[in-house]
C-alpha positions in Angstrom: 103.9 62.9 137.4 106.9 65.0 138.4 107.4 63.1 141.6 107.1 59.9 139.7 109.8 61.1 137.3 112.2 62.6 139.8 111.7 61.6 143.4 110.4 58.0 143.0 111.9 57.2 139.6 113.3 53.9 140.9 109.9 52.7 142.0 108.4 52.9 138.5 109.6 50.8 135.6 108.5 53.1 132.8 110.6 53.0 129.6 111.6 56.4 128.3 110.2 55.8 124.8 106.6 55.3 126.2 106.4 58.9 127.5 104.1 61.3 125.7 104.1 65.1 126.1 101.3 67.5 125.5 102.1 70.2 122.9 98.8 72.1 122.9 97.0 73.3 126.0 93.6 74.8 126.3 92.8 77.1 129.2 89.2 77.8 130.1 88.8 81.1 131.9 86.2 83.8 132.6 88.8 86.5 131.6 88.8 88.3 128.3 92.1 87.2 126.7 92.4 89.3 123.6 93.7 92.4 121.9 90.7 94.7 122.1 89.6 96.6 119.0 90.1 99.8 120.9 93.8 98.9 121.6 94.7 97.6 118.1 92.0 98.7 115.6 93.5 97.0 112.5 92.3 93.4 112.2 95.3 92.2 110.1 97.6 93.7 112.7 95.8 91.9 115.5 95.9 88.6 113.7 99.6 89.1 113.0 100.3 89.7 116.7 98.3 86.6 117.7 100.5 84.6 115.4 103.7 86.1 116.8 102.4 85.5 120.3 101.8 81.9 119.5 105.4 81.4 118.2 107.0 82.7 121.4 109.0 80.0 123.3 110.6 81.7 126.2 109.7 84.2 129.0 112.3 86.6 127.6 110.6 86.6 124.2 107.3 87.2 125.9 108.8 90.2 127.9 110.2 91.6 124.6 106.8 91.1 122.9 105.1 93.0 125.8 107.6 95.9 125.7 107.1 96.1 121.9 103.3 96.3 122.4 103.7 99.1 124.9 106.1 101.0 122.6 103.8 100.7 119.6 100.3 100.9 121.1 100.6 102.4 124.6 99.8 101.1 128.0 98.3 97.6 128.1 94.6 97.2 128.7 93.6 94.5 131.3 92.5 92.1 128.6 96.0 92.1 127.0 97.7 91.8 130.4 95.5 88.8 131.2 96.3 87.3 127.7 100.1 87.7 128.3 99.8 86.2 131.8 97.9 83.2 130.4 100.6 82.6 127.8 103.2 82.9 130.6 101.4 80.2 132.6 
């Protein structure tokens, strides 16, 4: 699709108004992508953090979020690292 839009744009006669963009993405993985109970034991806090994570729009915001987690809860467990990496993707 990227080549179609950039490199070979003149070959395709696609009007701009017909383009659709995906806003939600689902990633299937064998990794555990979560905040473990042992890392954040308060359910309301975990849900709040998932909501904040969902609202992030830039990689800089994600980096700040990661640093805030480390400041508040300590070193990130592998599940959280995998979760943040999946968001980064």
